[in-house]
N, C-alpha and C positions, 0 to 999 in steps of 0.2 A: 299785233306787234309789227311795227314797220321800221325800216331803216337798218342800220348796222349795229351790231353788238357782238362783243367777244363772248364765246361760250363761258369763259371764266367769270365774266361779269354776271351773266344770267345765273350761273351756279351760285355765286355769292349772294345775290339777291334772293334766290330761292331758299337758301339756307336760313336767311332771316325770317322768311315767311313760315317755314316749317318749325322754326324755334318756338313760336307761340303755341303750336299745336302739339309739339313733342318735347316735354320737359326733360326727357331722357337723352335728347340729342346733345352731344358734346363735340366740339371742334378743336382739333390740334393742328398746329402749324410749326414748320421748321424755320422760323424767322423770315418768312416770305409772304406774310399775310397781305402786304400791299400789292403783291403780284398775283397771288392765287385768288385774291378777293375774299378770302376768309375774314378780312378786316371788317366787312360789313357785319358779320356775326359777332365779332369781338366788340364792336361798338354797341350792338343791341343787347348782347348777353355776355357781359364781361366775366361773370361768375362761371360760365360754361365754356370759356375759351382758354386754351392753354398753349402758350408759345414755348416750345421745347428747345428753342435755339437751333443751331446748325448741327443737329444730332438726330437724323432720320431713324437710325436704328433704335435709339432710346425712345423716340416718339412712338414707334410701332409697338414696342414692348409695353409702354404705358397704355396705349389704346387697347391692346389685348387684355390687359388687366381690367380696364374699364368695362369692356364688353363682357368679360366673365362675371361682372357684378350687375349686368343687366342694362348698362347704358348703351347708347347707339353712337359710337365714335366715327367721325370722318377725319382722316389724317390728310394733311396737305403739304406738298412740296412741288418742286419742278419734277416733271416726269423722269428726267435723268436720275434724280436722287430718290424719288419715291419708289420707282420700279428697280433701279439699279443699286443704289447704296444700301437700301433696306431689304434687298431681296431675301436674304437668309431669314430675317426676322418675320417677313411676310409669310414665307413658306412654313417655317417651323412654329412660330408663335401665334399666327392667325389662321392660316389655311389648314394646317394639320389638325388642330383642335376644332376647326370649323366655327370659329368665332365670328360674331357679327360686326365686322369692321369694314368700313368703306375706305379704300386707299385711293386718294385722288392725286393724279399727276397732271399738273398744269404745264403750259408751255411745251406741249408735245409736238414732235415733227420738226421739219426744217423751217417752217414759217416763223420760228423763233427769230430767225434772221441774223442780225448782227452779232448775237452771242456766240455764233459759230458752232463748230462740230462738237465741242465738249458739252454743250448744252442742248444741242438738237437731238433729242432722243428719238431714234427711229427703230428701237429694238424693244420698246415696252410691251407691245402686243405679244410679241414672241415670248418674252419672259413670263408675262402673266398667264398667257394661254397654257403654258407648260405646267403650271401649278394645278394639281388636282382640285376640282371643286370651285375654282375661281371664276366668277362671272367677269366678263371684260366688255366694257362699253365705251363707245366713242360717238357722241351725238354730233349731228351735222350743222346745227345752228342754235341760236338762243332759245327758240321755242322748244325744240326737241330736248335741249339741255334741261329746261324746266320740267318737262315730262319725265325725264330720266331720273333726276334727283328726287322727285316726288315718288317715283316707283321704288327707288333704292332705299328710301327711308323705311319702307314696309317690307323690303326683301330681307329675309333672315339668312345670313351667311356672308362670307367674304366676297368682296367685289372690287374691281379696279375700274376707275373712271378717268378718261383722258379729257383734259381741257385744252383749249387753244388760246394762245396769246392774241392772235390777230382778230380784229373786229371784222365780221363778215355779214353779208345781207341775211336777214331773216326771211325765209321763203316757205317753210313747211306749213305755216299757219294759213297760207293762201292756196294750198293745194287741195282740191276737193276730195281726192281719194286718200289723203294722208290719215293714218291712224298710228297709235303708239301702243306697244306692249313689249315688255322685256322679253328677250329671246325670240322676237318675231320681226322679220324684215317687212318692208313696205314697198310695193311696186308704185313708183312715182310717175312712170310713163310707160304706156304699152308699146310693144314692138315685136316684130316677127322674125327679123333677120339675125339678130345678135342681142345678147344681154350684157349690159355693163352693171356690175355689182360693185358699189362704192361705199365708203364709210367716211365719216367726218368731213373735213374740208373738201374732199374730192366729190362729194355728192352733187353739190351745185355745179361743179365743173363737168360732171358727167351729163347733167341735163343740158348744159351749154353745148357739149360735144354732140349730143343727140340732135340738137337743132342744126348744127353744122352739117351733120351727115344726112339729115332729112332732105337737105337741098341737093344731095347727090343721089337721092332715091333709096337711101339705106334706112330701114326701119329698126330703130334701137329701143329695146326695152331697158329701163333704168330701175334698178333696185337699190334701195337704201338699207344698209345693214348697220344699225346702230349698236346691236349686240353681237360682237364678234364671237363670243363664247358664252352660252351655247349658240351655235350657228343654227339659223332657221333652215334645216335640211329640206323640209318639204318644199319651201319656196324656191330654193336653189335648184333642186332636182327638177321641179316643174319647168323652170326657165331653161334648163339644159335640154330637156326633152322637147320643148316647144320651139326653141330658137336654134339649137344645134351647135352653138359655140358661145363662149363666155370670155369677157374681159373683166378683170378685177382692178380696182383702183384705190390706192390708199397713200396717205402721207406717212409712209413707214417703209422699212426695208421690204423687198419682195420676199425675203426669207422669214418665215415664221408668223406672219400676220394674217390678214384677211385672205390674201391670195393663196397662202399655204392651206388655210382652213378649207377653202372652196376646192382647191386641187385635191386635197386628201379625200374629201367626200366624193367628188365626181370620178376619181380614178378607181374607186371601189364600186360605186353604184350606178354611174352613168357616164362612161368615158366619152368625152367630147373635147374638142380643142379648147384649152384654157390658156390665156395669156395674162401674165401678171404685170400690172402697171404700178410703179412705185419707185423707190430709190433702189438702185442695184447695189451690189455688194461693195459699198463704199461709205465713207463718212460724209457728213454735211460740209457746207461751205459758209463762210461769213459774207453777209451782204444784206441788203434790204429783203424783207420777206418776199416781195414780188420778184426780185431778181433771182433769189435762191430757188423759188418755186419754178421759175422759167428755166433756170439752169438744169434742173432735174427733169424738165418736161412735165411737171405736175400742173398741167393746165388743160383746157379743153382741146387744144390742138394735139397735145400728147396723147390724150385718150382716143381722139379720132384716128390718129395714126395707128394705134394698137388695134382698133376695131377693124380698120382696113386690112391689117396684117392677119387678124384672126379669120376674117371672111375668106381669105385665100386658102386657109387650112380646112375650112368647112367642107364636109363631104356633100 
């Protein structure tokens, strides 16, 4: 797979592929199928697609009922509404009875761009992580999204999947050491001085930062965490022990997401300096995706700056 593709597009295409193999797969959308790309499934399997209108809470309840009858529902909306508006129904109607529903939040993070703070969901990881038994995934490119959706269709239980609006380069299919498994991270670049642990859009930027820092003589290990919950504790602990300091990077608030998950683990089992790179305690801004990402320092230079800061704290 070459070139650029939005993870939401790869998601929609993979749903169609799985539809032929899994007659129990049903897809629900909250009047946003043209944006979430569930429209592809609607065109291919109209009898198994349900547009629930602008009513995420109702959609979630319907999906719970379908799952209770043995179907495999994927619900779709913008992350702000999928994780935010329907939170109570996800918690009580899906997660509490441990039903097999996949909650899909498209347009996550500040790279939604011009839609502004109301639609730039930077709290979804925190919300979904806090729900008992909820799997939380954020693939980094189109190739990884395809792997994730194919794994989720066979995963029994509730899960949250974040999609991106922005088209980005596909790169994991060209990495010789790349492998995919739910709940397992992947070391994409070896390094001995510091580890950058990234998710989603920030993984490619972490690799770029590692290149920048290599020119300064800094050896950066880069780990891709596509499954934020459950966290790959073994991989994170090994990185902390071997490199002595960690930088996390995510297109999410620094509160409650990947950075928090890594910090919680290491504070208990391997205390080393951990710096969280993401959106600080504030809302998003309206602008082009590139401008907003740069405003928050969600770029290779921003990660590199955090790495230099972390190295000063290393014993």
